[in-house]
C-alpha positions, 0 to 999 in steps of 0.5 A: 125752214122747209127743206126740199128733197133731192127729187123736188129740187130736180123737178124745180130745176127742170121747170121752164116757163115761156115768156110772151114777147108782147108782155114787154110792149105797151098795153092797157085797157080798152080805153087807153094804152099806156106808154112807159120809158124803155119800152122795146121798139122791135122784136130784138129789144123784146127778146133782150128784155125777156133774157133779163128774166131768165138771167135772174130766175133761170126759169124763162128759157124761151120767148113766144112770138106773135105774128104780125107784131113780131115780123122781121126780115130775117128770122134766122138772125132773130133766132141767133140773136136770141140764142146768143142771149141764152134763150130760144124762140118758142111758140108762134102765135097767129093773129086774125083779130085785127084785120078789117076783113075779119070783122065777121070771122076769119077761119069760120068766115062764109066768104071764101076769100077771107077764109083763105086769107086767114088760112094763108096767114097760118101757113105763113106762121108755119113758114116762120116756125121752120126758120125759128125752130119753133114747135108750136103754132098757137091759134086763138080766134076772136070769132063769134056773134053778138045776136041770136040768128046773126050767124049759122053756128053749125056752119061756122064749126064746119068751116073751122074744121075745114080751115084747121085741116088745111093748116094742120096738113102743112105742119112738119113732123115735129110741129104741133097746132094748139087751139086756145079757147075763151069763154067770151070776148069780143063776141057776146052771144056766141064764141066759136071756140068758147070752152075746152070741149069745143077745142078738144072736139076740133083738135081730136078730129085733126090728129096727134099733132093737134092739142088744146091750149088752156088759158087760166083766165078764159073761164066763167067765174067759179069754173073748176079749172083744175078739173079741166087740167086733169081731164085734158091730161087724162085724154092726152090733149093738154098741149100748153098753158097760158098762165095769167089771172083775172078778177072780173071778166078780163084776164092777162094779170100776173099769174097767181095775183087773183087766187094763189090757191087756184094756181096751187090746185092747178099745178097739183093736177099738172103734177098728178097727171104727169104734166110737170117737165113733160115736153108735151105740156108747154108752160107759158105766160100770157100777160099784158102789164098795164100799169106795172113795169114789164120786166119785173112783172114777168119776174114776179110771174115766173116766181109765183109759178115756181113757188106754187110748184114747190108747194104742190110738190110738198103734198104728202101723196101717201097721206093724201091717198090714205085719207081719200081711200078712207073717205076721211074728208077733213084729213084729205083736205088738211094734207092739201092745206098743209102744203099750200100754207107752207112758206117755201120762199126762204128755201127757194132763196137758199136754193137759188143762191146755191145755183149761183142765182140771186136769192131775191131776183126782183131786188137783183134786177132792180139793183142792176141798172138795166131799167135805167139803161134801156130808158136812156138808150131807147129814146126815139122810134116807135114803141112796141105795143098791143097791136104793133 
């Protein structure tokens, strides 16, 4: 069985992966949102479910909120509730893609009233951050156009920069803005923040407290995502990850499900660039469990990240460096593949048990009865879901 060095175990013990509150609500395809028994009805129940993931894995110490989906009257009370369950409130995600006013844009809109409304929403999110103790404001914009000539693309970039400047000015000393990008969707001709370069250009103009968020599912097919990871780490602008998977055009599947080797390569570059357990680089899941149960889906996801991290930490860096310096193509590749093909699961199970955690978190959760309990207790009310 593979054994881990004390240095590797220390790195694994320090790993934390933030969970998205919306992963615990109902979600689905563009055709239907499926309901499930025991689905949370409010942010408090979402956090209770998220705490279960951390209970069995010790990998999920914080929960990201989405505003307005997770609005409450008393954020200090929500913060206390989370802390009592052993988790913190993390990233605050804004939402400017569901209001009727934002049909043709929000932070990029040419209508001053609509753009100010979107700016004010982000100011409200920062107010919430003050109450929750959150550090990061994450912005994803579903903005763009469907047809050539429909929009003034340059004008929209100018307005986006002006909007972001106003939001950035409101940040506290310890707070950050992270700007996500997406190749396409919902617009088909152009997207206002379609790639890492556009996000980087926008945040670089803001200042040191503005960073890029990289969603692993938001790229064209065949994109070398680990190259982007390397470059953003090199530039000091990789603020956070949204980990997920996709097979075709959509994303938000369990991380590592589509291409475990890609996840391995990404994590290797994170380690190579000093991003692992670096407080400036936040690991987060961004997933919507369409057909699988929510809590086990999140447990599976964080375990996938942990497993690929363990494999990436096993890369023999000295041998790799030597092969690269000698231009020994096959030897360098073999070092990579040897680490990737190493089965670390037995060693991870043994290590978990040594820390008082279940060797198999998935089985332990299934046997806990929690799923059956919430199915019985959460009858009535309105289930939380995508968009609510």
